[in-house]
C-alpha positions in Angstrom: 3.3 -47.1 20.0 -0.3 -47.6 19.1 -1.5 -48.3 15.4 -4.7 -46.7 14.4 -7.2 -49.4 13.3 -8.7 -48.2 9.9 -12.5 -47.9 9.9 -14.8 -49.9 7.7 -15.2 -46.8 5.5 -11.5 -46.6 5.0 -11.2 -50.2 4.2 -14.0 -50.1 1.6 -12.6 -47.0 0.0 -9.2 -48.6 -0.3 -10.6 -51.8 -1.7 -12.7 -49.9 -4.3 -9.7 -47.7 -5.1 -7.6 -50.9 -5.8 -10.1 -52.3 -8.2 -10.4 -49.0 -10.0 -6.6 -48.8 -10.3 -6.7 -52.3 -11.7 -9.2 -51.3 -14.4 -12.1 -53.4 -13.1 -15.2 -51.3 -12.8 -18.0 -53.8 -13.5 -19.2 -57.1 -12.3 -19.9 -59.3 -15.4 -22.8 -61.6 -14.7 -25.9 -62.0 -16.9 -26.2 -58.3 -16.7 -23.3 -55.9 -15.9 -23.4 -54.2 -12.5 -21.7 -50.8 -12.3 -19.6 -50.9 -9.1 -17.8 -47.7 -9.4 -20.3 -45.0 -10.6 -19.3 -41.6 -11.7 -19.2 -38.5 -9.6 -22.4 -37.4 -11.1 -24.4 -40.2 -9.6 -26.5 -40.0 -6.5 -25.0 -39.4 -3.2 -26.5 -42.8 -1.8 -25.0 -44.7 -4.8 -21.5 -43.2 -4.2 -21.4 -43.4 -0.4 -20.0 -46.5 1.5 -21.6 -47.3 4.9 -23.1 -43.9 5.2 -19.9 -42.0 4.4 -20.3 -38.8 2.6 -19.4 -38.4 -1.1 -16.2 -36.5 -1.5 -15.8 -34.1 -4.3 -12.8 -32.0 -5.2 -13.2 -28.8 -7.2 -9.9 -27.3 -8.3 -9.6 -23.6 -8.9 -10.5 -22.6 -12.4 -12.1 -25.9 -13.3 -15.9 -26.5 -13.7 -17.7 -27.9 -10.7 -19.1 -31.5 -10.9 -22.6 -29.9 -10.7 -22.2 -28.4 -14.1 -24.3 -29.8 -16.8 -22.7 -32.3 -19.1 -23.3 -31.9 -22.8 -25.8 -34.3 -24.3 -24.0 -36.9 -26.6 -24.6 -36.2 -30.2 -26.6 -38.9 -32.0 -25.0 -40.3 -35.0 -26.3 -39.1 -38.4 -28.1 -41.8 -40.3 -27.0 -42.0 -44.0 -28.7 -43.9 -46.9 -25.6 -45.8 -47.8 -27.3 -47.9 -50.5 -28.3 -44.7 -52.3 -31.1 -44.1 -54.7 -30.1 -47.0 -57.0 -29.2 -49.9 -54.8 -27.8 -53.1 -56.3 -30.6 -55.4 -57.6 -28.6 -58.7 -57.7 -26.0 -60.4 -55.4 -23.3 -60.0 -58.0 -24.1 -56.3 -58.4 -24.0 -56.1 -54.5 -20.6 -57.7 -54.4 -19.2 -55.3 -57.0 -20.8 -52.5 -55.1 -19.2 -53.6 -51.8 -15.8 -53.2 -53.3 -16.3 -49.9 -55.0 -19.0 -47.7 -53.3 -17.1 -44.6 -52.1 -19.1 -43.7 -49.1 -19.3 -47.3 -47.4 -16.5 -46.4 -45.1 -14.1 -43.6 -44.3 -11.1 -45.0 -46.1 -12.7 -45.7 -49.4 -12.6 -48.7 -51.7 -9.0 -49.6 -51.4 -8.2 -52.7 -49.3 -11.8 -54.0 -48.9 -12.2 -57.8 -48.8 -15.0 -59.4 -50.9 -17.5 -62.0 -49.7 -17.7 -65.4 -51.3 -20.1 -68.4 -51.8 -23.3 -69.3 -53.6 -26.6 -67.6 -53.4 -29.3 -69.5 -51.5 -26.6 -71.3 -49.6 -27.5 -73.8 -46.9 -25.6 -71.7 -44.4 -24.4 -68.1 -44.5 -21.5 -67.3 -42.1 -21.1 -63.6 -41.1 -18.4 -62.0 -39.1 -18.1 -58.5 -38.1 -14.9 -57.6 -40.0 -12.2 -59.2 -42.1 -9.2 -60.8 -40.3 -6.1 -58.7 -39.9 -3.9 -59.4 -43.0 -6.7 -60.2 -45.3 -6.3 -59.1 -48.8 -7.7 -61.2 -51.7 -9.6 -63.7 -49.5 -11.8 -63.2 -46.5 -10.6 -65.0 -43.3 -7.3 -66.1 -44.7 -5.5 -66.4 -41.2 -5.9 -68.3 -38.0 -9.5 -67.4 -37.6 -10.3 -68.8 -41.1 -8.5 -72.0 -40.3 -10.6 -72.3 -37.1 -13.8 -71.7 -39.1 -12.7 -74.3 -41.6 -12.5 -76.9 -38.9 -15.9 -75.8 -37.6 -17.5 -76.1 -41.0 -15.9 -79.5 -41.6 -17.1 -80.7 -38.1 -20.7 -79.7 -39.1 -20.5 -82.0 -42.3 -20.5 -79.1 -44.6 -18.4 -78.4 -47.7 -16.6 -75.1 -47.4 -17.5 -73.9 -51.0 -21.2 -74.6 -50.2 -21.4 -71.8 -47.5 -21.6 -68.2 -48.1 -18.9 -66.3 -46.1 -19.2 -62.5 -45.7 -18.2 -59.6 -43.2 -20.6 -56.9 -41.9 -17.7 -54.4 -42.5 -15.6 -54.1 -45.6 -12.2 -54.0 -43.9 -10.5 -55.1 -40.7 -11.8 -52.8 -38.0 -10.4 -53.4 -34.5 -12.8 -52.6 -31.6 -15.5 -51.7 -34.0 -18.4 -49.7 -32.4 -21.2 -51.7 -34.0 -23.9 -49.9 -32.3 -22.9 -46.5 -33.8 -22.1 -48.0 -37.3 -25.5 -49.5 -37.1 -27.1 -46.2 -36.3 -25.3 -44.5 -39.3 -26.8 -47.0 -41.7 -24.6 -50.1 -41.8 -27.3 -52.3 -40.4 -29.4 -51.7 -43.5 -26.5 -52.7 -45.7 -25.9 -55.9 -43.8 -29.6 -56.9 -43.9 -29.7 -56.0 -47.5 -26.7 -58.3 -48.1 -28.3 -61.2 -46.2 -31.7 -60.8 -48.1 -29.8 -61.1 -51.4 -27.9 -64.2 -50.3 -31.2 -65.6 -49.1 -29.5 -68.4 -47.1 -31.4 -71.3 -45.3 -29.7 -70.4 -41.9 -27.3 -67.6 -40.7 -24.4 -68.2 -38.3 -23.1 -64.9 -37.0 -19.8 -64.7 -35.1 -19.1 -61.7 -32.7 -20.8 -60.7 -29.4 -21.2 -57.1 -31.0 -22.8 -58.1 -34.2 -26.4 -58.1 -33.2 -26.9 -54.2 -34.0 -25.9 -54.9 -37.6 -28.6 -57.5 -37.8 -31.4 -55.3 -36.6 -31.1 -56.4 -33.0 -29.9 -54.7 -29.8 -26.8 -55.6 -28.0 -27.5 -58.4 -25.3 -25.6 -60.4 -22.8 -27.5 -63.5 -23.8 -26.8 -64.3 -27.5 -29.2 -67.3 -27.3 -32.2 -65.0 -27.2 -31.5 -64.0 -30.9 -33.2 -66.7 -33.0 -34.0 -65.2 -36.4 -33.9 -62.2 -38.7 -37.3 -60.8 -39.3 -38.1 -60.2 -43.0 -40.8 -60.7 -45.5 -42.1 -63.2 -46.8 -40.3 -65.5 -44.2 -37.6 -65.1 -41.6 -34.3 -66.5 -41.5 -33.1 -68.7 -38.6 -30.2 -67.1 -36.8 -27.4 -68.4 -34.5 -25.2 -65.7 -32.9 -22.2 -66.6 -31.0 -18.8 -65.2 -29.8 -16.2 -64.1 -32.2 -13.7 -66.6 -33.7 -10.9 -64.4 -32.1 -12.6 -64.9 -28.7 -12.8 -68.7 -29.2 -9.1 -68.8 -30.0 -8.2 -66.9 -26.8 -10.7 -68.8 -24.6 -11.0 -72.4 -25.6 -14.0 -72.9 -23.2 -16.0 -70.8 -25.6 -15.6 -73.5 -28.3 -17.2 -76.1 -26.0 -20.0 -73.7 -25.3 -20.5 -72.9 -29.0 -20.9 -76.6 -29.9 -23.3 -77.3 -27.1 -25.5 -74.4 -28.2 -25.1 -75.3 -31.9 -26.3 -78.8 -31.3 -29.3 -77.6 -29.3 -30.1 -75.0 -31.8 -29.7 -77.3 -34.9 -31.9 -79.9 -33.3 -34.8 -77.3 -33.0 -34.4 -75.9 -36.6 
């Protein structure tokens, strides 16, 4: 009995199918490369070794050639309103009470803390799960305390804040920024007026007026008048706890950055 030898096309299809089943559809390098493009991409991009693209159209279903609806752009809202807070203390009160700041409302929000004009402002995307009266009251907060201590700073000398008022898992920061949260975050930073800003979270750049990037080291400052604020953006505290190698990377980058500032 002879066994048919699979063709190169069959082998490649099987390999790609395995990766897709495993949930891996991108090669993460400096820039992500989409390995498995959708059926709507060009035939050349979807064929392997010259094999034709295979499309299945079931009876009663729209064909792949049908035009897909354009995504609806998020509507931008003036969250600060016509009478925005004029002082940092007013902003902190507004942060806890403004009805339109998020979909849930004021209940359960977590306040920022620290002095105005702090030597360092620390910004995270959202409060830690379980935070109630105090921001970063759990494991992430304990890690941050060790980081601040290793920097030679007193914890009560820093200003600690979150860009979102409550714990928001998997926050779509790009969309939230487009709806107006970026203006709120930058308004907050301007009222704190820190000497330097340390931001945790790979998704935080849009909330600071930057676009998402794979190289966080490119983000060096927040532009504002009359002077910009030196900015250091790094991975989130939760990511550092999950991947200890990120802690070593953070310290290498921080030492290099601090030497230039």
